[in-house]
C-alpha positions in Angstrom: -74.7 17.8 20.6 -75.0 13.5 20.1 -77.7 14.0 23.4 -79.5 16.7 21.5 -79.9 15.2 18.0 -81.1 11.7 20.1 -83.5 14.1 22.0 -84.5 15.2 18.0 -85.1 11.9 16.9 -87.4 10.6 19.9 -84.5 8.0 21.2 -83.4 7.8 24.6 -79.9 6.9 25.3 -81.1 4.1 27.7 -82.8 2.2 24.8 -79.2 1.9 23.8 -77.6 -1.6 24.2 -74.5 -1.7 22.5 -71.9 1.1 21.1 -69.7 1.3 18.2 -67.1 3.5 17.6 -65.6 3.5 14.3 -61.8 5.6 15.7 -60.2 7.6 17.9 -60.8 11.4 16.3 -62.8 13.9 18.5 -66.0 13.8 16.2 -66.5 10.8 16.1 -66.3 9.9 20.1 -67.1 13.6 21.7 -70.2 12.3 22.4 -69.4 9.6 24.1 -69.2 10.6 27.8 -72.1 12.3 27.9 -73.8 9.6 26.0 -72.7 7.0 28.8 -73.4 9.6 31.7 -77.2 8.9 30.5 -75.9 4.9 30.2 -72.8 2.8 30.9 -74.9 -0.3 31.2 -73.8 -1.0 27.1 -71.3 -2.9 25.8 -68.9 -0.8 23.5 -66.8 -2.3 20.4 -63.8 -0.2 20.3 -60.4 0.2 17.8 -57.4 -0.8 19.8 -55.9 2.1 19.3 -58.3 3.8 21.6 -58.0 3.5 25.2 -59.4 4.9 28.2 -63.2 3.8 28.6 -64.2 2.3 31.7 -67.1 1.8 33.6 -69.4 -0.1 31.0 -70.8 -3.2 31.1 -68.3 -4.8 28.5 -65.6 -3.1 26.6 -64.3 -5.3 23.3 -61.5 -4.4 21.5 -62.2 -5.6 17.9 -58.5 -6.4 16.6 -59.6 -8.6 13.7 -62.6 -9.0 11.8 -65.4 -11.1 14.3 -69.2 -11.3 14.3 -70.6 -9.4 17.0 -74.2 -9.9 17.0 -76.3 -12.0 15.1 -76.4 -9.8 11.7 -73.7 -7.4 12.6 -69.9 -7.5 12.2 -66.5 -5.8 12.4 -63.9 -5.0 10.2 -61.4 -5.2 13.0 -58.9 -2.3 13.5 -57.1 -1.8 10.4 -54.3 -0.1 9.5 -54.0 1.3 13.5 -56.0 3.6 13.3 -60.2 2.3 12.2 -62.7 -0.1 12.5 -66.1 -0.3 9.8 -69.3 -2.0 10.6 -71.2 -4.4 8.4 -74.7 -5.3 8.7 -76.3 -8.2 6.8 -79.7 -7.4 5.6 -82.0 -9.4 2.8 -80.3 -7.8 0.1 -76.7 -8.4 1.2 -73.8 -6.5 3.8 -74.1 -3.1 4.2 -70.8 -1.6 5.0 -71.0 1.5 7.3 -67.7 3.6 7.7 -66.4 6.6 10.1 -64.2 7.9 7.6 -62.3 5.5 5.8 -58.8 6.3 6.7 -57.3 2.8 5.8 -57.2 2.0 2.4 -61.1 1.3 1.0 -59.6 -1.6 -1.0 -58.7 -3.2 2.3 -61.9 -2.1 4.1 -64.0 -3.7 0.6 -61.7 -7.0 0.9 -62.1 -7.2 4.2 -65.7 -6.6 4.8 -67.0 -9.1 1.8 -65.2 -12.0 4.1 -68.8 -11.6 5.6 -70.8 -12.0 1.9 -71.3 -10.0 -0.9 -71.6 -6.2 -0.4 -74.7 -4.8 -1.3 -74.3 -0.2 0.2 -72.1 1.5 2.1 -72.7 4.3 3.9 -70.5 7.2 5.6 -67.8 9.5 5.5 -65.2 8.6 2.6 -62.5 11.1 3.9 -60.3 11.6 0.2 -61.2 8.3 -1.5 -60.6 8.6 -5.4 -60.4 5.0 -6.4 -64.2 5.3 -7.4 -64.3 2.2 -9.7 -64.3 0.2 -6.4 -67.9 0.9 -6.1 -68.9 -0.7 -9.3 -70.8 -3.4 -8.3 -72.5 -1.8 -5.4 -76.0 -1.0 -5.4 -76.1 2.1 -3.1 -73.7 4.7 -2.3 -74.4 7.2 0.7 -71.2 9.3 0.9 -71.3 11.5 4.1 -69.4 13.5 7.3 -65.8 14.2 5.8 -65.9 13.0 1.9 -64.0 15.2 0.0 -65.4 13.8 -3.4 -69.6 13.9 -2.8 -70.0 15.8 -6.4 -67.7 12.8 -8.5 -69.5 10.4 -6.6 -72.9 12.1 -7.7 -71.6 12.0 -11.0 -70.6 8.9 -11.7 -73.4 6.8 -9.9 -76.4 8.8 -10.1 -78.2 6.2 -10.3 -76.7 4.9 -6.7 -76.2 7.6 -5.4 -78.3 8.4 -1.9 -77.9 12.1 -0.2 -76.9 11.4 3.0 -77.3 13.3 6.7 -77.8 13.7 10.3 -81.3 12.0 11.8 -82.1 10.9 7.9 -83.8 7.6 7.8 -82.8 5.0 4.8 -84.4 2.3 4.0 -82.8 -0.1 2.4 
């Protein structure tokens, strides 16, 4: 599915230098082996709880918050299950989450050490502490988010509809 979606978007696995995996659940790693079949010359950033990836340029186990590129950071693995990506933009930090299995307050606090958070994108699982998003400019709940309608209702001016292949300009 990943390779087919990349083709539909006009992306080739050979153009990817780095892979960032949030956590070890099949819906987040299911396409990894097929991707690596097409391109194993990548750096891969993994939570330490995910083992067994070999034959790539470099494996980095993110066991603590760190910078991984000029404007890209990881929270490191939180609560022994998941890491999130933080991307610095001219407007502020964009937090990209997989499913948000760790406590959202912990995710936000950890990501905030890199600067002021501007937006959050990704799966928000069973998250329902809606007040934690009051200072964000944009909220794009996707994937496994159970309370999308509540977020849409509470933050209509901040809510962005997400989905596979959707391009969102920040």
